[in-house]
Backbone bond lengths (Angstrom), bond angles and torsions (degrees), N, CA, C in turn:
res aa  C-N    CA-C-N  psi(-1)  N-CA   C-N-CA  omega(-1)  CA-C   N-CA-C  phi
1 X - - - 1.516 - - 1.517 108.08 -
2 X 1.332 117.77 138.95 1.401 122.11 -178.43 1.553 111.75 -67.92
3 X 1.281 118.78 137.44 1.494 121.28 -172.78 1.475 117.43 -57.11
4 X 1.374 118.19 -46.19 1.467 116.02 179.81 1.528 112.14 -66.00
5 X 1.352 115.53 -29.96 1.489 115.76 175.28 1.545 111.11 -65.29
6 X 1.304 117.37 -38.60 1.445 120.16 178.33 1.489 110.83 -63.51
7 X 1.303 116.21 -42.43 1.523 121.85 -179.57 1.556 108.37 -65.52
8 X 1.303 116.60 -38.26 1.479 119.31 177.76 1.536 110.52 -61.78
9 X 1.327 113.54 -43.37 1.491 119.04 -179.33 1.538 109.34 -62.44
10 X 1.358 116.97 -45.39 1.481 119.83 -177.65 1.538 108.22 -68.62
11 X 1.282 120.44 -35.24 1.434 121.41 176.47 1.494 114.92 -63.81
12 X 1.360 115.65 -42.13 1.382 120.70 177.39 1.561 111.94 -66.41
13 X 1.307 116.18 -40.84 1.461 118.23 177.56 1.502 110.56 -65.22
14 X 1.346 115.78 -37.36 1.533 117.52 -178.18 1.544 105.67 -67.79
15 X 1.351 118.74 -41.33 1.423 119.24 -175.72 1.602 114.39 -67.79
16 X 1.375 111.90 -28.72 1.427 115.02 177.49 1.507 112.64 -83.75
17 X 1.298 122.10 -17.63 1.467 125.54 -177.24 1.546 104.85 -79.72
18 X 1.331 114.08 131.49 1.488 124.91 179.32 1.525 110.89 -63.92
19 X 1.348 113.72 -36.72 1.419 117.31 -178.81 1.496 112.24 -64.34
20 X 1.331 113.10 -38.20 1.516 117.24 173.88 1.480 114.71 -60.87
21 X 1.301 115.42 -37.85 1.485 119.93 174.61 1.580 111.26 -63.52
22 X 1.311 116.69 -39.75 1.482 117.89 178.30 1.515 110.82 -66.23
23 X 1.264 117.29 -38.37 1.473 119.97 -177.89 1.607 106.65 -65.31
24 X 1.274 116.78 -41.57 1.524 118.43 177.92 1.495 111.07 -66.17
25 X 1.354 116.99 -36.72 1.506 116.20 179.83 1.486 112.34 -69.40
26 X 1.320 115.99 -36.18 1.469 119.72 176.79 1.462 112.79 -67.35
27 X 1.369 116.33 -39.86 1.511 120.85 175.51 1.540 110.73 -60.89
28 X 1.293 115.21 -42.10 1.512 117.51 178.58 1.564 108.78 -66.43
29 X 1.242 120.47 -41.95 1.429 121.58 179.04 1.544 111.67 -60.06
30 X 1.354 115.59 -42.47 1.430 122.67 -176.21 1.542 104.82 -68.71
31 X 1.333 118.92 -42.05 1.478 123.53 -175.17 1.545 107.35 -63.55
32 X 1.389 116.94 -48.18 1.492 117.95 -178.28 1.527 113.46 -66.60
33 X 1.383 113.27 -34.77 1.499 115.54 176.88 1.543 110.51 -65.89
34 X 1.358 117.03 -42.60 1.476 120.37 -177.79 1.545 110.84 -64.05
35 X 1.332 116.12 -39.84 1.491 121.50 178.77 1.501 109.70 -66.31
36 X 1.347 117.61 -40.51 1.473 120.47 179.89 1.498 110.02 -66.20
37 X 1.314 120.66 -43.89 1.433 127.09 -177.79 1.611 108.54 -62.92
38 X 1.369 110.28 -43.72 1.507 112.58 -179.39 1.566 112.29 -66.04
39 X 1.327 116.47 -35.60 1.447 118.31 177.42 1.512 112.77 -72.40
40 X 1.343 117.85 -30.75 1.490 121.82 176.18 1.555 109.21 -68.76
41 X 1.311 114.01 -47.67 1.536 119.88 178.53 1.484 108.97 -59.92
42 X 1.291 119.06 -43.86 1.483 119.84 -178.00 1.529 108.06 -64.86
43 X 1.308 123.10 -39.72 1.426 124.13 175.94 1.444 114.17 -65.24
44 X 1.355 118.75 -39.27 1.443 119.84 175.72 1.506 117.14 -70.02
45 X 1.389 112.83 -25.68 1.506 116.97 -172.15 1.521 107.86 -91.17
46 X 1.248 121.13 -0.80 1.495 122.03 -179.16 1.536 109.96 78.37
47 X 1.338 117.46 22.71 1.423 117.39 176.90 1.587 115.75 113.23
48 X 1.324 114.81 -30.10 1.503 113.28 178.78 1.506 107.70 -125.71
49 X 1.341 116.02 142.35 1.429 118.42 176.55 1.472 112.96 -72.54
50 X 1.302 119.99 -25.51 1.445 120.51 176.47 1.514 112.60 -60.34
51 X 1.382 116.16 -45.92 1.420 122.55 177.32 1.502 111.08 -54.70
52 X 1.348 115.62 -45.89 1.481 121.24 -177.51 1.536 109.46 -63.65
53 X 1.260 118.05 -46.17 1.452 121.67 -178.91 1.494 110.93 -61.54
54 X 1.347 117.11 -42.02 1.500 121.84 176.63 1.496 110.85 -61.82
55 X 1.379 117.80 -43.21 1.424 122.14 178.23 1.545 112.75 -58.34
56 X 1.318 112.04 -47.68 1.490 118.77 -178.97 1.584 109.88 -63.77
57 X 1.308 116.02 -43.48 1.476 122.53 175.65 1.478 111.68 -55.95
58 X 1.323 116.92 -47.97 1.501 120.83 -178.47 1.494 110.01 -64.52
59 X 1.355 113.56 -40.10 1.479 116.27 -178.10 1.522 111.16 -63.62
60 X 1.338 112.81 -43.20 1.505 113.55 -177.60 1.582 113.27 -73.87
61 X 1.348 116.43 -29.42 1.550 116.01 -176.53 1.557 106.38 -86.77
62 X 1.347 119.04 -47.74 1.494 121.02 -169.88 1.512 114.02 -96.30
63 X 1.324 114.83 -19.88 1.456 120.35 -168.43 1.463 115.65 71.53
64 X 1.332 115.03 18.23 1.445 119.80 179.03 1.528 112.40 -96.70
65 X 1.389 110.21 72.96 1.474 115.88 -175.18 1.518 109.12 -87.55
66 X 1.343 114.23 135.23 1.516 118.90 175.89 1.467 111.92 -124.55
């Protein structure tokens, strides 16, 4: 059997399978959550994640939270 035809058959089976749809839905939820968290952390850190991590580290070690 020709390889692209085999891949097309597998792709069709995957698209028709409800478990495949659930996997895609969960992947989209995880992606949206990750993007949201990244944007929130970027806003809290003043633009860079390194600054945010430094501020959290100083807060935990010195108690100098700002």
